[in-house]
C-alpha positions, 0 to 999 in steps of 0.5 A: 463527475468522474476524475482521472487519478492524475486529476484527483492527485493534483487536486488532492495535493492542492487541497492539502497545501491550501489547507496547510498554508491557510492554517499556517498563515492564520496561526502565523498572522495571529502570533505575529500580530499578537507579539507586534501588538505587545511590542507596540503597546510597550513602545507607547508606554516607553515613549510616553515616559521618555516624553514626560522625562524630557520635559524636566529639561525645559524648566529653568529653576533659577527663573522658575520659567518653562521653555514653552517654545521647545515644549511646543515643538515637543508637543507637535512632534508627539501629536503627529505620532498620536500623543496629545500632550498637556503640561502643568507647572507645580501650581497646577497651572497649564503651561502648554496644551495641545488641544488649546493650541490646535484643537481641530488638529487634535480631534482630526488625529483622534478620529483618524486613529479611531477609524484606523483601529476600528477597521483593524480590530473593532471597537475595542480601544479608546483614548486614555490619559496617563499622568506623569510627574515631571521631576528635577532631581527628587523635586516635582516641578510639574505634571504631564498628561499624555493622552493616547489610544490604548491598549495600542494603536498602529501608525501608518508605518505599522499598518504598512508592516501588517499589510505587507505581512498579509500580502507576503503570506497570501503570495506564499500561499498562492505560490505553494498551491501552484507548486503543489498542483505542478508537483501533483501533476508530475507525481500523478503521471509517475503513478498513473503511467504504470497503472494505465500500462497495467490496465492496457495489459490486462485489457489485452489479456482479456482479449486473448493475448496472453503473451503481453507483459508489463515492465515492472521496473519502478521505484514504487513497491506497490506498483512493482508488485502490481506489475509482477502480479499481472505478469504472473497472471499472464504467464499462468493463463498462457500456460493454462491455455497451452495445457488446454490446447495440449489436452485437446490434442492429447484427448483427441489422440487418445480417443481417436486411436481406440475409436478407429480400432473399434470402428475398423473392427466392427466395420469389417465384422459387419462387412463379413470380412472378419469373423466375430471371434472371441479374440476380436471381441475382446480386443474391441472390449479392451478399447472400450475399457480404454475409453472408459478409463480416459473418461474416468480419469478426467472426472477424478479431479473434479470429484476430488476438489468437490468432495468434503474431507472426512477427517479421522486420526491417521498414523501416516507411517502405517498408512504409507506401509500398507499402501506400499504393500499393495504395489509388491507385485509391481515392484517385483515386476519392474525389479524395484526395491521399496523401503518405508522408514520413519516414526509413528506420526499421528495427524487428523486427515482423510485416510482415503484421500491420503492413501490416494496421494501415496498411491499416485506418488508411488505409481509415478515413482514406479513408472519413471524408475529404471529396473534395479532401482530403489524407491524410498518412502519416509515419514517424519514429524516436525513440530506441528507438521507431518512430512511424507517423502517419496523418493526414486532414482529414476529419470528425474524432472527437468527444471522447466517441467518442475514448475508445471508438473502439478498443473492439470493435464501436464505430462513431462514425457508425453510419449511415455505417458501415453504408453503408460496410460493417463492424461496427466492429472495424477499429480494435479489430484495429489496437489488438490488433496494436499491443499485441501488438508492445508498442506503443500507438496514440493519436488526436488529433482535432478534430471537423470538422478531421480525425484523426491516428492515431499508432502507437508501436512499439518497435524492439527490437534493430533495426540502423539 
């Protein structure tokens, strides 16, 4: 049988409290009962001794006679409390005997005590007779035999006390269990409510509504983190969905323009309106190359993510210098200065993939730098990491775009990107390569001031 979280928590609380109260009740009952039994046993011994001591006052030394009537009163009082008294004089003659006086009452009392104690603790006790000397000063004037149930026995008042104690523990347990169930229900609702809400939000997301968000304000850290994780997931999915739609639009546009140009040119040549000159055929060929380049770029990211790294020892500084030298013509064409500074930094990495990272970063820096600007490339070693920085002083990146530039197919300046080619996967490729090496890439940028792309890579076991 499947139970909701609320019911499970409620039952769990009730079970825990029930076990706790049961254990406490049993322990408390045993301890109190044990201490009470010791107390009753001492009281019986003390009462017997006091009873025997009190008999000495009932002897008249002058006449040598006992006050039998008073002893009778004492004996009957003691009998009502479960003590059977028998008094002897100094000649060992019976002065007063409770059994001789009222044998039926004595036997009835003994039977009631045995039944009562057997019901409480089983057949563990018995009636035992204790003898006490009756003294007048230091002189022994008689003997008292007092018979009572040992090791202890409970009278009616003691039984009522024990029964009351058990009832109190039982009622306390029931109250605690009821309170536990109530608190469990309240606590379960407090926990399950945000979970149910998160579940509903996740269900809405699964149905395609990526705009929904859950309230993460809760005092429970784990629930707050769960809500935030769901919100972050929804935001990323919504962002990816937007990028996907944008990609569809961009790819459609990128395909439509060259296809329209090719279709128009070919149709007019076929209709005889245009001569198939070399210039027109070259134009068609350029448009075909444009389509091929688009498809090629769309395949690059998948190839990067699925290709295993071929790691060797690489000097990151030398790699940066050799890669930058390839762009010398581009630097001159755009009137840009490029500097490569740093220290020799060895690491184990895939040289070809790292070259692609540096190539893409330099290419982006050239695209978004203004004429007369500079591009600064630096390589440094920080402990177990190698750090590569490619910094330009171009148009910069807005705060909104900084969080998205490493997403697939995202372009900050769509009109400019379209002119310069590509569909916005250059930085996504860079990010994939860096992550494959166990590193990370970050960007520091101010709009209108330029951007600094910082790549941090682990050296692994490189020897310096």
